[in-house]
N, C-alpha and C positions, 0 to 999 in steps of 0.2 A: 463815478457817481456812487455816493454812499447808499446804504439800504433804505434809510428813511426817505431820501429823495426819490429813489427808484420806486418805492411803494406809493409815494404821492403821485408820481407820474401815471403809474398803473391805475390807481384809484380814479384819477381824473379821466383817464381813457375809458374806463368802464362806465363812469357816469355819462360821458359824452356819447358812448354807444347807446346807452339807455335812452337819452333824450332824443337822439337821432332816430332810434327805433320807434319812439312814440310818435314821431312825425308831429311834433309839438302842437297840441290842441289847447287853445286858450280858454276853452269852456270847461275843462276838467277841474272840479273844485277840490284839489288835493295838494297837500304840502309834503315834500320829502324832507325830513329832518335827518341830516347826514351824520355819520359817525364822527366827523371832525368839527361838529358844532355849527356848520353851515346849513341853511335852509334854501329849498328851491320850490317855489310855487308853480304848479302847472296851470293855474288859472286864478282869476280874482276871487276873493272871499272864500278861501278853502274851508270846507266843512269837515274834512278828514285829514289827519296827519299820520303819515307812515314814518315810524322811527326805525332807521336802518342802523344796526349796531356795527356793521362793517361792510366792506365792499363785497364780501361773499354773498350777502343777501340780495345783491343786484341780480343774480342769476334767475330769481323768481320773477323778474320783470322783463326777461329777455327770452321769448316775448312775454308780454303781460296778459296771457290768456287767463280766464277765470280759474282753470285748473292749477296753473302755476302759482297764481296769487294766493288761492285758498290753501294750497299745499304749504307755501311758505309761512302763512299766518298760523294755521292750525298746529304746525310743528314747532312754533316758537322762534322761527328764524328772523322775524321782525315783529314789532308791535304796531297796532293801529288804534288811534284814538278817534272817537266819533260814534254816532249812533249806527246800529247795524245796517239800517236801511240806507243811510247816507254812504256807508262803506261799500255796500253792494253796488249802489248806483255809480259811484266813482269808479269802481273796479270795471263795471260794464263799459263805461265810457272809455277807459284806457284800453280795454281789450278790443273794442270796436274800432278804435283809431289805429291799432297797431297789429292785430293778429291777422295773418293771411288766412283766407277761408276758401274752401272749394265748394261751389254750389251755395245753397242757402244756409246750410248748417255746419259746414266744414267736414271734419272727419266722419267717414262711414265706418260701421263695424258690423261684423257678422252676428247672427243670433247666438245668444249665450246658451250653452248646454245646461239642462236642468235635470235633477233627479231628486228623490225624496230627501236624501241626506243633505244635499247641497241646499235645498229649499228650507229645510229645518234650521240649518246653520245660519242662513241669511236672515231668517225671521228672528232668531235669537240675537243676532248682532244688532239688529235695528230696535227691536221692541223690548228686549230684556236688559235695558240700561238700569232702571229701577222704577217701580211705580211712583215713588216719591218724586223722582225727577219729572215725570210727565205731569203729575198733579200741580206742579208749580206754574205751568203755563197753559194747560188745557182748561176747559170749562169744568164745573163741578161734576158733571156726568162722565167726564173723561172720554169724550168722543173725538177720536183722532182721525177725522176725515172732514171733507169740505162741509161747512155749515151752509145754511140757506137763509138769505136776507130778503124776504119778500118786500119789505118797505125800505131797505138799505140802512135803516137807523137802529136795528135790533142790536142788543148786546151779544157777546159771544154765546153766553148761556142761552139766551132767547133764540138765537139763530140755530144753535145745535138742536134745541128741542123742536124748533120748526122743521128742521131737516128730517128728524126721525119721524115726525107726523107726516110730512110730505111723502116720504118713502112708503110708509104703511098705508096712507090713503091711496097712493098709486096702485098698490097691489090689492086694494079693496079687502084688507084683512078684516075678518069677522070673528065674533066670539066663537070659541070652540075649534077654530081652524088650527092646523099644525104648521108652524113656520120654521124653516131652517135658515139660519144666518151663517154663511160661510165666511170665516174670518171675523169672529164676533167681537174682537177687542176686549174691552173691560165690561161688556155686557149691556151697554146702554140701550141698544135697539131691542134686544129680546126682552129686556125688563119693561120697556115702554109698551111693547106689543102685548104683554100680559096685563100690565096695570091699566092702560087706557082702552085697549081693543079687545081684551078678554080672550086672547089666543093662548095656546100652549106653544112653547118655542124651544128649539134646540140651537145652541150656539157652539161652533167649533173654532178652535184656535190652535196654533202650533207654539204659542208663547207660554211658557210655564208661569211667568209673572202675571200675565193677563189672566190665565186660567185660575190661579189661586185667588186673585183679588175679585174676579168676576163671581166666583163661587161664594166668597164672603158677602159680597154685595147682594146677591140673590137671597141668601139666607137672612141677612139683616132686614131686607124688605119683605120678608114673609112670602116669598114667591117660589119656594122650592117645589111646590106641587105643580107649578105651571112652567117653570123654566129649568132647563138642564144645560149646564156648560160642560163641554167635553174637550180634553186635550187630545185632539184627533186630526189627522189629515183628511181633508174632504174626500180624497180618493178612496178612503176606506169605509165610507158611508154606504149603507145598503138598507134593505128592509122596506117597510111600507112607505110609499112616496108621500111627499109633503104637499099640502094645499098651496103653499106659497114659499118662495125662496128669495132671499136677498144676499147679495154679495157686495159689501161696501168697502172700497179701497183695498181689495185683495187681488184682483186679477192682474195688477201690475207685476206681481211676483211669479206669475204662471210661466212666462216665457212665450215668445212669439210662436215657436214651433209646437207649443202645447196647447194653444188656444182651442183648436178643434176638439181635442180630447177633454179639455176643461168644460167646454159648453156641452159636449155630448154627455159628460157625467151629470152636469146640472140637469139636462133634459131627462136623463134616466131617473133622477130623484124627484121629478115634478109630476104630480098627478095630471091626468087628462083634465082639461078645464082649469088648470092652475095657472098661476102667474109668477114670473121671476123678474127681479129688478137687478141689473148689474150696474154699479156705480164705480167708475174708475177713471184714472188719469190716462190721457192719450197724447200722442205726438200730434203736432199741427203740420208736420211735414210728411207727406206720404212717401217720400223717397228715402231719407236717411233714418228717420225715427230718432234723431239726436237733438239735444238742446245745443244752441250755438255758443260760440266763443269759448269752447273748452269746458263748459259747465258740466256736460254729461260725464266726463272722465272723473271729475271730483266726486259726483254723486255716486257713481258706480263703485269707486274705490272706498269711500269713507262712510256712506250713509245707506244706500240700498244695493249691497252687492248682488249681482246677477239680476237686478230688476231690468225690465224691458217695457217700453211703451209702444203699443200698436197705434197706428192711425185709426180713427173711428171707422173708416171704410173697411179695414181689415177685421176689426171686431164684428162689425155687422155681417160681413161675408162669412166669417167662421161661425157665427151664431146660426145663420141660415143653413149652412152646410150641416151643422149638428142637429138640425130639426127644430130650431126656435125661430119664431116669426116676431120681428121687432114691431111693436104697436105704437110706441112713443119714444122719441129721442129728444132729450133736453140738455142743452149746454149750460153748465154752471161755472164756466171759467172765471168770470168776474167775481162770483161768490167765493171761489177758492183763493183768489188774490186777496180778497178782504179778510178771509179766515186766517191765512198765513200771516198777513200783516198784523192782526190782533195777537196771534201766537208769539210773533217776534216782539211785539211791545211787551207782553207778559214776561217773556224771557229776559228782556233788558231790565225790567222792573225788579226781577228776582235774581239778578246776576250773582250777588253775594252768596245767597243761599245755594244756588245751583253749583257754584264753584266748590262749596263745602261737600256736595254730594258726589261729584265726579272729578276726574283728573282734568288738568288744564286743557289737554288736547281735546278730550270729549266735549268740554265746555265750548271750546272754540269751533269745533266742527258743527255742533247743533246751532250755535249763534249764527254762523254764516249760512248754514243750510236753510234755516227758516226764512231769514230775510232774502236769501238768494232765490228760493222758491217763490216767494211773494212777487219778486221782480219778474221771474220767468212767466208766471201766469198773467201778470199785468201787461207784459210785452207780447203775449200771444205766442210764446215759444212752446208752451205746452197748454193742454186744455183738460177739461173733465166733462164727461157725459154720464147721464143716467139713461139707461136703455131698459124700457119695460117690454117684456116679451111673453108669448105663450107658445105652446107647441104648434108647430106648423100644421095647417089644415085642420085645426080644431073644429069639431062639428058645431054648427051654429047653436044647437040645443045645449051644448056644454060651454060655449063661449061666455065668459063672465063679464066681459067689458062692454060698457055702454058705447054708443056710436058717437059720442061726444066726449071731449076731454074735460068738460065742465066739472065733473065729479071730483077731479083732482084738486080743485081750488075752492070747493064750496066750504 
């Protein structure tokens, strides 16, 4: 048997193994465009086409977990044609039909060790791509966290503004009060606190890019007398306690084993009679804390190194242990699915410009990440909660909160 024939036999065997492994599902809207010019549809009306340059690319489909598929795509081992959301939906269907799973979410893992240097590197990896990169798909205020859609019809910019106001109303921020925002991003919340609510605010971040642009924006808005941005670890904060504290999309980076010390530090920074709001992503599975179908491994490797998602029950337990009493708990899972969907649409619409700013691997990572996270929230693989809290056992004379939640929505 000559080499060409032998190669053809091997290629057909690999393809046969792939299709057998998929346990052929006629509902997957995907077309495989093979290296020899042949095409194989896994279902009718395929919305996504995978172009395989050679049989070596098949290894990313054996098995087709979301981590394997994403790894092959972002590293350029095969190309995919179609809209990002359609690509993720098709990949999830493939993974669901073929990937063996243990329990609800598959692989379990041990808590990730954290320290200050590792946390700083992880933040730099994720947030210091470039400010211009984020500006192309975020809203004009550059709010990189779940938006709030009270009527479901708001634009992204309107919904992010509504989120900032929703948070600041929940903590009952008043003129002259001192606000601390842990993980302040590009400064949107602290600027809103000063402009609309008359507060003075301190925002801390570990991202140099965020720090520099936030300082510029504060100065341009004429808010330097009310708003201070610091390139600082929240664990190094001390001094006079704050009236109100917010932490928006930050505690995912803390680490499961460090949640008690995180909330204890927040408690130490909060005035008696003050309020704190923690807004963060949580796991919906109290056992593994993992996203299913291999998605967690891709996110941990490429997007959020060392990130860990607690179940809401663990977050509430550790808050209480640290001396904080939960007053209000609100789930915004559907809001984050919509937010991520809009980000993914913006990313697709600006793909040419984004490709000019970053290398192809980075472009592909973020493309799949945004659409994949939208899918994860819509499928209830992960969730997001805002938890409003005060110091446990706050004297009634100091308790700032009404006995009704009506004030949050007035």
